[in-house]
C-alpha positions in Angstrom: 38.4 62.8 125.0 40.5 65.3 127.1 41.3 68.4 126.2 44.8 69.7 126.9 46.2 73.1 126.4 48.8 73.5 124.4 52.3 74.8 126.5 53.5 77.3 125.9 56.9 77.0 123.1 59.4 77.5 125.4 62.3 80.3 124.2 65.7 78.6 123.7 68.6 80.6 124.5 71.1 81.9 121.8 74.0 80.3 121.8 77.1 83.0 120.9 80.0 80.3 121.0 79.2 79.6 117.2 78.4 82.6 116.4 81.7 84.2 117.3 83.3 82.1 115.5 81.9 83.3 111.6 82.6 85.9 113.3 86.4 85.6 113.7 86.7 83.2 110.5 85.2 86.2 108.5 87.0 88.8 110.0 90.0 86.6 109.0 89.1 86.1 105.1 88.7 89.5 105.0 92.0 90.5 106.3 93.8 87.9 104.5 92.1 89.0 101.6 92.5 92.9 101.4 95.3 94.8 100.5 96.9 97.0 103.1 98.8 99.6 100.0 95.9 102.3 98.2 94.9 101.2 94.9 94.8 104.5 92.7 97.8 105.0 93.5 100.6 104.6 90.7 103.9 106.6 90.9 105.2 107.0 87.2 108.4 108.8 86.9 111.1 109.4 85.1 115.2 109.9 84.9 113.5 113.7 82.8 114.2 116.5 85.5 112.5 119.8 84.1 116.2 121.6 85.5 118.5 120.2 83.5 117.5 120.7 79.5 121.0 120.0 78.9 120.9 116.3 78.3 118.7 116.9 75.1 119.6 118.4 72.2 116.9 121.5 72.3 114.8 122.2 75.4 111.6 120.9 76.3 108.3 122.3 75.9 106.4 121.7 79.1 103.1 120.9 79.5 102.1 121.0 83.2 98.6 120.0 84.9 97.5 122.1 88.3 94.8 120.2 90.9 92.1 122.7 89.5 92.2 121.6 86.6 93.4 124.3 84.7 96.8 123.7 82.4 100.1 125.9 81.5 101.9 125.5 78.3 105.8 126.7 79.3 104.4 128.8 82.1 101.6 130.3 80.9 98.4 129.3 81.8 96.5 128.0 78.2 92.3 126.8 77.5 92.4 123.2 75.8 92.5 123.9 72.6 95.5 126.5 72.6 97.3 123.6 74.3 96.2 121.8 71.9 97.7 123.9 69.0 100.6 124.5 70.9 101.5 121.1 70.4 100.6 121.2 66.6 103.0 123.6 66.4 105.8 122.9 68.8 109.2 122.3 67.8 110.8 120.3 70.1 110.5 116.5 69.3 109.9 115.8 73.2 107.1 117.1 75.4 107.9 117.0 79.0 104.5 116.0 80.8 104.5 117.7 84.8 101.6 117.1 87.3 100.6 118.5 90.7 100.4 115.4 93.2 96.8 115.5 93.5 96.1 115.6 89.6 93.7 112.2 88.3 95.0 110.0 86.5 92.7 109.9 84.2 93.3 113.2 83.5 97.5 112.3 83.2 96.7 109.8 80.8 94.3 111.7 78.9 96.9 114.8 78.4 99.7 112.4 77.5 97.6 110.4 75.2 97.1 114.4 73.6 101.5 114.8 73.7 101.9 111.3 71.8 98.9 111.5 69.3 100.6 115.2 68.0 103.6 113.7 67.3 105.9 113.6 70.7 108.0 112.0 72.8 106.4 112.4 76.4 108.5 112.8 79.4 107.0 113.2 82.8 107.1 113.7 86.7 104.6 113.3 89.0 104.1 115.4 91.7 106.2 118.2 91.2 104.2 121.3 92.8 104.8 124.7 90.1 
């Protein structure tokens, strides 16, 4: 019986052509399946402008949400509980809800539902600096 030493395994070179093909197919897939416009932005504007209250029989009360999380009612800074009380006491049937440009949509919709729950018809415009 003859003992032969096994030959060392020859390393196979890695062929790059199939690898490059797979990378390009994945790149094409992700380019075609992704959206280029921002997903977190939603533009919400109405035709109501705060400078034109003459379009209504009564002046609009204004609730404004600021970027830093503070709230103001008719230009005066107030706490959330005071805003809720002001909504309950408001004589107008419409309330203008304005926001700065970086207020989260969740915060805006929360206060919009508070206005509706108080029995008012909301008018809104996003991105108003003030």
